[in-house]
C-alpha angles and dihedrals in degrees: 000000000000112000099180129022122187122199143153103080123136145131122297138162122253111281091031130118138235135181118214121201129205112192116195133187108263095251092050091048091049098047104037141049114238123222136190122226136171139201123200121200111284093005137099126257115282125203116223114172145334139199136196114218095207096066104004093243112163137191129194132187118242089242094070103021109129095023104051124051126191121208139158140216110209095193090058098036086231135138120201133203112201108200118194133178091021120200131202088252090064089069106121145108108279121213135184122212139174126245132176109274096246089055094062097112148064101322097051097039106036101031114071110241136178115279091238091063086076112068102214134021131196118225098256133250124226120238117189121184118190125200 
């Protein structure tokens, strides 16, 4: 029973764009905030952004602010991550995960936490940016 499913990754050249999708089961979408994270080869997991469906509140890390935008579609129970002006250093596996709505903010996006502190994880989607 898949709770979260991430998709939309691919290979692009530097400067290009991709839109990632994270589709949740309706109850998960309703009850949790959803965040985007990434992990590059040989590096730790990095939090990027999160959104709460109930009020549309968003949070973005400084690292991607201005280039990445998070949004959601309630009718589709889907959260998107629009990534523009991609750079080779954006190459990573991108994951979506749930967090309690009040945790959508600095401490659960910017501060590395144990994976089990997020209730559900999508399977990851590869983004490769070539120079």
